C-alpha positions in Angstrom: -12.0 -10.3 16.3 -10.9 -9.1 19.1 -8.4 -6.3 19.2 -5.1 -8.2 19.8 -3.6 -5.0 21.5 -1.1 -1.8 20.8 1.5 -3.3 22.3 2.0 -6.5 20.4 0.2 -4.9 17.5 3.1 -2.6 17.2 6.3 -5.4 17.6 4.1 -7.2 15.4 4.8 -5.2 12.7 7.7 -3.7 13.7 8.3 -7.4 12.8 7.1 -7.7 9.3 8.8 -4.3 8.5 11.8 -6.0 9.2 10.6 -8.8 7.6 9.8 -6.9 4.4 13.1 -5.4 4.1 14.9 -8.4 4.1 12.9 -10.0 2.2 12.2 -7.7 -0.8 16.3 -7.3 -1.6 16.7 -10.9 -0.8 13.6 -11.3 -4.0 15.4 -9.2 -5.9 19.1 -10.7 -5.6 17.2 -14.0 -6.6 15.5 -13.0 -9.7 18.4 -11.6 -10.4 20.5 -14.6 -10.5 18.1 -16.5 -12.0 18.0 -14.4 -15.4 22.3 -14.5 -15.5 21.8 -17.8 -15.1 19.1 -19.4 -17.6 21.0 -16.1 -19.9 24.6 -17.0 -19.4 24.7 -20.7 -19.4 25.0 -20.2 -23.6 27.8 -18.8 -23.5 29.8 -20.4 -21.1 29.8 -18.3 -18.6 29.6 -18.6 -14.8 26.6 -17.4 -13.3 28.3 -17.8 -9.5 30.8 -15.0 -10.6 28.5 -12.6 -12.8 26.2 -12.6 -9.3 29.0 -11.5 -7.0 29.8 -9.2 -9.4 26.5 -7.5 -10.5 25.1 -8.1 -6.6 26.7 -4.2 -4.9 25.3 -2.9 -8.1 21.6 -3.8 -7.7 22.0 -3.4 -3.9 23.4 -0.2 -4.2 20.9 1.1 -7.0 18.1 -0.3 -5.2 19.1 1.0 -1.7 19.0 4.5 -3.7 15.7 4.2 -5.3 14.5 3.4 -1.7 16.1 6.6 0.2 14.2 8.7 -2.3 10.3 6.9 -2.3 11.2 7.3 1.4 11.8 10.4 1.5 9.5 11.9 -0.9 6.4 9.8 0.2 4.8 12.5 1.3 4.9 14.4 -1.3 4.2 11.9 -3.9 1.0 10.8 -2.1 -0.3 14.1 -2.0 0.4 14.6 -5.6 -0.8 11.6 -5.9 -4.1 12.4 -4.4 -5.1 16.2 -5.2 -4.6 16.7 -1.4 -4.5 20.1 0.6 -3.6 21.0 4.2 -7.3 21.9 6.5 -7.3 24.6 7.9 -8.5 24.3 11.5 -11.0 27.7 10.6 -12.3 26.1 7.6 -13.4 22.9 9.7 -13.5 23.1 13.1 -15.4 20.0 13.3 -13.1 18.4 12.2 -10.1 18.9 14.4 -12.0 18.7 17.5 -12.8 15.6 16.7 -9.4 14.3 15.8 -7.6 16.2 18.8 -10.4 14.8 21.0 -9.6 11.5 20.1 -5.5 11.8 20.3 -6.2 13.1 23.3 -7.6 10.4 24.9 -5.1 7.8 23.1 -2.3 10.1 24.4 -0.5 10.6 21.0 -0.1 13.6 18.7 -2.4 15.2 17.0 -1.4 14.0 13.2 -1.4 16.9 9.7 -4.9 16.8 8.1 -5.3 16.8 4.9 -9.3 17.3 2.6 -9.3 15.8 -0.4 -11.5 17.9 -2.8 -14.3 15.0 -3.4 -17.4 14.5 -3.0 -16.5 10.2 -2.6 -16.6 9.2 1.0 -13.1 7.9 1.8 -9.7 8.5 4.0 -6.8 7.4 4.4 -3.9 7.5 7.2 -0.4 7.8 6.1 3.7 9.1 7.2 6.0 7.2 8.8 6.6 8.9 11.7 5.5 11.8 14.2 7.2 14.7 11.8 5.0 12.8 8.7 1.7 11.0 10.0 -1.2 12.9 8.7 -5.5 11.9 8.4 -6.5 12.4 4.6 -10.4 12.9 4.3 -12.2 14.1 1.4 -15.1 16.8 1.2 -17.4 13.9 1.0 -17.3 12.3 4.1 -16.6 14.8 6.1 -20.2 16.3 4.6 -22.0 13.2 4.4 -20.8 11.2 7.5 -22.7 12.3 11.1 -20.0 12.6 14.1 -20.6 9.6 15.1 -19.6 8.2 11.9 -16.5 10.5 11.4 -15.0 9.6 15.0 -15.3 6.2 13.9 -13.8 6.6 10.5 -10.9 9.1 11.8 -10.3 6.2 15.0 -9.8 3.9 12.7 -6.7 5.6 10.6 -5.5 6.7 14.1 -5.3 3.6 15.1 -3.4 2.7 11.4 -1.1 5.3 13.0 -0.4 4.1 16.2 0.1 0.2 15.0 2.6 1.5 12.3 0.4 0.5 9.8 1.5 2.9 8.2 4.7 2.5 7.7 5.0 -1.2 6.9 2.8 -0.3 3.6 4.7 2.6 2.2 7.9 0.3 2.6 5.3 -2.7 0.8 4.6 0.1 -1.7 7.9 0.8 -2.8 9.6 -2.2 -3.5 6.5 -3.7 -5.0 7.0 -0.7 -7.1 10.7 -1.5 -8.1 9.5 -5.1 -9.1 6.5 -3.4 -11.1 9.2 -1.0 -13.3 11.3 -3.9 -13.9 8.7 -6.0 -15.3 7.4 -2.8 -17.0 11.5 -2.8 -18.3 11.4 -6.0 -19.2 8.6 -5.9 -21.6 9.5 -2.5 -23.3 12.6 -4.3 -24.4 11.0 -7.3 -26.0 8.9 -4.9 -27.9 12.0 -3.1 -28.9 13.5 -6.3 -29.7 11.0 -7.2 -31.8 10.8 -3.9 -34.5 13.9 -4.3 -35.4 16.1 -6.7 -37.5 16.0 -9.8 -37.6 19.3 -12.4 -37.8 20.8 -14.8 -35.0 21.9 -12.0 -32.6 18.5 -10.4 -32.0 17.0 -14.0 -31.1 19.4 -14.3 -29.2 18.7 -10.6 -27.4 15.0 -11.7 -27.8 15.2 -15.5 -26.3 17.3 -13.5 -23.2 14.4 -10.5 -22.5 11.6 -13.6 -22.5 13.9 -15.0 -19.9 14.4 -11.9 -17.9 10.5 -11.5 -18.4 9.3 -14.3 -17.4 12.0 -14.3 -14.4 10.4 -10.5 -13.5 6.4 -11.4 -13.7 6.8 -14.2 -11.1 9.8 -12.0 -9.0 6.8 -9.4 -9.2 4.1 -11.8 -8.8 5.9 -12.9 -5.8 6.1 -9.3 -4.2 2.2 -8.7 -3.9 1.4 -12.2 -2.5 4.5 -10.4 0.1 2.5 -7.4 0.6 -1.1 -8.8 0.8 0.2 -11.5 3.5 0.0 -8.5 5.9 -2.6 -6.0 4.2 -5.6 -7.3 4.5 -5.7 -8.1 8.4 -5.0 -5.1 8.9 -8.0 -3.2 8.2 -10.1 -6.0 10.7 -7.1 -4.5 13.2 -7.5 -1.2 12.8 -11.3 -1.6 13.1 -11.6 -3.3 17.2 -9.1 -0.5 17.5 -11.6 1.7 16.1 -14.4 -0.2 18.6 -12.4 -0.2 21.7 -11.7 3.5 21.0 -15.2 5.7 19.8 -16.9 2.3 22.2 -19.1 3.3 18.8 -18.5 0.0 16.8 -22.3 0.4 15.4 -20.7 3.8 14.1 -18.3 2.7 12.3 -20.2 0.2 10.7 -22.8 2.9 9.6 -20.0 4.4 8.2 -18.7 1.8 6.4 -22.4 1.1 5.0 -22.3 5.0 3.5 -19.0 4.8 2.2 -19.2 1.5 0.5 -22.0 3.3 -1.9 -19.4 5.5 -3.2 -15.7 5.7 -2.3 -13.8 5.8 -5.8 -11.6 9.0 -5.6 -12.1 10.3 -9.4 -8.1 12.0 -8.7 -6.4 8.4 -7.5 -5.0 6.7 -10.7 -2.4 4.8 -8.4 -3.7 1.6 -7.0 -0.9 1.4 -4.9 -2.1 4.9 -3.1 -5.5 3.6 -3.3 -4.5 0.7 -0.9 -4.3 3.3 1.6 -7.3 4.4 1.9 -10.3 3.1 4.0 -11.8 1.6 1.6 -10.5 0.4 -1.9 -12.9 0.0 -4.4 -12.4 -3.1 -7.0 -12.2 -2.1 -10.1 -14.6 -4.7 -11.3 -18.0 -4.9 -11.0 -18.5 -8.5 -11.5 -17.1 -9.6 -7.8 -17.0 -13.9 -9.0 -15.3 -13.2 -12.0 -12.9 -10.2 -11.4 -9.2 -11.4 -11.1 -8.4 -7.6 -9.2 -10.5 -9.6 -5.8 -8.3 -12.8 -5.9 -5.8 -10.0 -4.8 -7.5 -7.4 -2.9 -5.8 -5.2 0.1 -9.3 -5.0 1.8 -11.7 -7.5 3.0 -14.9 -6.7 1.2 -17.0 -4.2 3.3 -19.9 -6.7 4.5 -16.9 -8.8 6.2 -15.7 -5.9 8.5 -19.7 -4.9 9.2 -20.1 -8.3 10.0 -17.3 -8.5 12.0 -18.0 -4.9 13.8 -21.3 -5.9 14.5 -20.1 -9.1 17.5 -18.8 -6.0 19.3 -22.2 -4.5 19.7 
């Protein structure tokens, strides 16, 4: 896969960011209307009127949720990964690699964080120059040579330059909203099922069941929207790293080493895991795993195959 160019990729990701900001609220409103449509007809109420009344409240609540998550995403990611600032005196080698690459690309040096884990992985995060950061595990620093680590860092810097990280943060926030609503609907059904059985409880149970189906469908669609832009960014970041370092073989070697032990034990959130250089699959049965159908990253084998085309 040929690297498409920085300016073109930035424009594409800016467009994707705008598209996500429109698509996810639109999907949320569509979910609201579907629930009202299927649950109000029995009572002779007008779903259109209820929708217009509810829409400002839903949009306001979503906006507040989004702003809180947007402003606090950096702290959340640090807590989820257990990463801490890496001091220059602690590892001059890493700082030299990052700074030399940034100078070659004319970009501001991001913050550098360390994850105290012997596994091999890394990720970029942030939404602007003040919050851009690269996090590296202790394992990836110690077990890769300079050329391999340079390739990984160049990959993460390409994510920052292309503004992939901003698109991902937006999608993670919105998918989190749908996941919360789906979980809330499931919990409501459990609560309704544990109460007294009556006509009212049966009616409320039917409403909750409809809500579960609608929220589950909306959640599934939100995941598809996220995956529509997720996998390709890894190929482009690999290509960008190969172009920056002129050493595609080094990044391919790094991928081989990382794929043997990519799982960071502290990371339990699958949303955060999709930020990583390699997102390990939760199942070892690749052919039968449902998760592999919706993997956020392409296979390491395919990424290495494409990198070897640059050699």
